[in-house]
C-alpha positions in Angstrom: -16.1 -12.7 22.0 -13.1 -13.5 19.9 -13.5 -15.4 16.6 -11.1 -17.5 14.6 -11.1 -20.0 11.7 -9.3 -23.2 12.7 -7.4 -25.6 10.5 -10.6 -27.6 9.9 -12.2 -24.4 8.4 -14.6 -24.2 11.4 -15.4 -20.9 13.1 -14.6 -20.9 16.8 -15.9 -18.5 19.3 -13.9 -17.8 22.5 -14.8 -16.0 25.7 -11.9 -13.5 26.2 -12.6 -13.4 30.0 -12.1 -17.2 30.6 -10.0 -17.8 27.5 -12.2 -20.9 26.8 -14.0 -22.0 23.6 -17.7 -21.2 23.7 -18.8 -22.7 20.4 -17.5 -24.3 17.2 -19.4 -24.1 13.9 -19.8 -26.6 11.0 -16.9 -26.5 8.5 -17.0 -24.1 5.6 -17.0 -26.1 2.3 -14.6 -24.5 -0.2 -11.5 -22.4 -0.2 -11.4 -19.5 2.2 -7.7 -18.5 2.3 -7.3 -15.3 0.2 -3.6 -15.4 -0.1 -0.6 -15.0 2.2 -2.6 -17.2 4.6 -5.1 -14.4 5.3 -8.7 -15.3 5.8 -11.0 -12.4 4.8 -13.5 -12.2 7.7 -15.4 -9.4 9.4 -18.3 -8.8 11.8 -21.3 -6.6 10.8 -24.8 -6.0 12.1 -24.9 -9.0 14.4 -23.3 -11.5 12.0 -19.9 -12.7 10.9 -18.9 -13.0 7.3 -16.1 -15.1 5.8 -15.2 -14.9 2.1 -15.5 -18.2 0.2 -13.1 -18.1 -2.7 -14.7 -21.2 -4.3 -18.2 -19.7 -4.4 -17.1 -16.1 -5.0 -19.5 -15.2 -2.2 -19.5 -14.6 1.5 -20.6 -17.2 4.0 -22.3 -16.0 7.1 -23.3 -17.0 10.6 -24.9 -15.1 13.5 -22.3 -13.8 16.0 -24.0 -16.0 18.6 -24.1 -19.1 16.4 -24.7 -22.6 17.7 -23.0 -25.7 16.5 -26.1 -26.7 14.6 -26.4 -23.4 12.6 -25.7 -23.8 8.9 -23.5 -21.4 6.9 -25.5 -19.2 4.5 -24.0 -18.2 1.2 -24.7 -14.5 0.8 -23.8 -11.4 -1.1 -21.6 -8.9 0.7 -23.7 -6.9 3.1 -21.7 -3.7 2.4 -20.5 -2.1 -0.8 -16.8 -2.9 -1.6 -16.7 -0.7 -4.7 -14.3 -2.0 -7.4 -13.2 -4.8 -5.1 -16.7 -6.4 -5.2 -16.3 -7.6 -8.8 -12.8 -8.9 -8.5 -13.0 -10.6 -5.1 -9.3 -9.8 -4.7 -8.6 -8.7 -1.1 -6.8 -10.1 1.9 -9.1 -8.7 4.5 -12.0 -6.3 5.1 -13.1 -4.3 8.1 -16.4 -2.4 8.5 -16.5 0.6 10.8 -20.1 0.3 12.0 -20.0 3.8 13.6 -19.1 5.6 10.4 -20.1 3.1 7.8 -16.6 3.3 6.2 -14.9 0.2 5.1 -11.1 -0.7 5.1 -10.0 -3.2 2.4 -6.5 -4.6 2.5 -4.7 -6.2 -0.5 -1.0 -6.7 -1.0 0.7 -3.4 -0.2 -2.4 -1.2 -0.1 -5.1 -0.4 2.4 -8.1 1.4 0.8 -10.6 3.3 2.8 -14.1 3.3 1.2 -17.3 5.1 2.3 -20.6 3.3 2.8 -21.3 3.6 -0.9 -18.1 1.9 -1.9 -16.4 5.1 -3.1 -12.7 5.4 -2.4 -11.9 8.0 0.3 -8.1 7.5 0.4 -5.5 4.7 0.4 -2.4 3.9 2.4 0.7 2.2 1.2 2.0 -0.5 3.5 4.9 -3.0 3.5 4.6 -6.4 1.8 5.3 -9.7 3.5 2.4 -11.7 5.0 0.7 -8.6 6.3 -2.1 -8.5 8.8 -4.8 -5.8 8.9 -7.6 -5.1 11.3 -9.2 -2.0 12.7 -11.3 -0.8 15.6 -13.3 2.0 17.1 -12.8 5.7 16.4 -11.5 5.0 12.9 -8.1 3.3 13.7 -6.6 0.8 11.3 -3.9 -1.6 12.6 -1.4 -3.2 10.2 1.6 -5.4 10.9 4.0 -7.3 8.7 4.8 -10.9 9.6 8.4 -10.6 8.7 11.1 -13.1 9.7 14.0 -11.7 11.7 12.0 -8.9 13.5 13.1 -9.0 17.1 10.0 -7.0 18.1 6.7 -7.0 16.1 5.9 -3.6 14.8 2.3 -2.3 14.3 1.4 0.7 12.2 -1.6 2.6 13.7 -3.4 4.6 11.1 -5.8 7.3 12.2 -8.2 7.6 9.3 -9.6 10.9 10.6 -6.3 12.6 10.4 -4.3 10.2 8.2 -1.5 10.3 10.8 0.5 7.0 10.9 2.3 5.9 14.1 4.5 2.8 14.4 4.9 1.1 17.8 6.9 -2.0 18.8 5.1 -4.8 20.7 6.7 -7.2 23.2 6.9 -10.8 22.2 6.6 -13.7 24.7 8.1 -16.3 22.5 11.5 -17.9 23.4 13.1 -16.8 20.2 11.4 -13.5 19.1 13.9 -12.8 16.4 12.5 -15.8 14.5 8.8 -14.9 15.0 6.0 -13.0 13.4 2.4 -12.0 14.0 -0.4 -14.2 12.8 -3.4 -12.0 13.8 -4.1 -8.6 15.2 -7.4 -7.0 16.4 -8.9 -4.6 18.9 -10.9 -5.9 21.9 -12.5 -3.6 24.5 -9.9 -0.9 24.1 -6.8 -3.2 24.0 -4.7 -4.2 21.0 -4.6 -8.0 20.8 -2.2 -10.1 18.7 -0.9 -13.6 18.4 2.5 -14.7 17.3 4.2 -17.7 15.7 7.8 -18.9 16.1 9.3 -19.5 12.6 11.8 -22.1 13.8 9.3 -24.4 15.5 5.9 -23.1 14.2 4.7 -22.8 17.8 2.0 -20.2 18.2 1.7 -18.1 21.3 -1.4 -17.3 23.3 -3.2 -14.1 22.5 -1.4 -11.2 24.1 -3.2 -8.0 25.0 -1.6 -4.5 25.2 -3.3 -1.5 26.6 -1.8 1.2 24.3 -1.7 4.7 23.2 -0.3 5.9 19.9 2.9 6.7 21.8 3.5 3.1 22.9 2.1 0.4 25.1 1.3 0.9 28.8 0.6 -2.4 30.3 0.8 -6.0 29.1 -1.3 -9.0 30.1 -1.7 -12.4 28.6 -4.8 -14.5 28.1 
């Protein structure tokens, strides 16, 4: 499934095969935008967690939530080290295979171990950045910069610390005035959605079967 927070602060679950909405949650009460329009949200151990700025805690639902399920205010289920006390982060990703945690804030992505101890950090560009990650220790980062004819994604291999930048195709009518609003991995493909700056029209989610040398095939959902 694919999850997103809509403008009503409700969590929506989509079936990526049909592209249709499966469920919509109750609204989260409180501020959840961290900054630069990022929503700090991650999946872990069968649940999804969304950071509530107002409460200073995470709100949680089961991944297979129903419309009647109520949000639970919880402490973070993983250790965020120094970030835990400040609550200052734009996004978080938990690698369930290794237990490592990627935390993105501003121009820095910090990789923590399961105990919240810093392993290393990566410097990235500023400008409405988007971070996500996936299997095998890969982190994906893109800058939502106006004027980029083709969206660029930095792929960070946390096992080797090698960084590779690839360009992605954009289906919008005026790609030079567009940027990426989200990026994530799904079933071995890199997925992203774009927005056109001049009209604020968002694209559908595009999927790219990729290697670190570039993309191979393109499909749209």
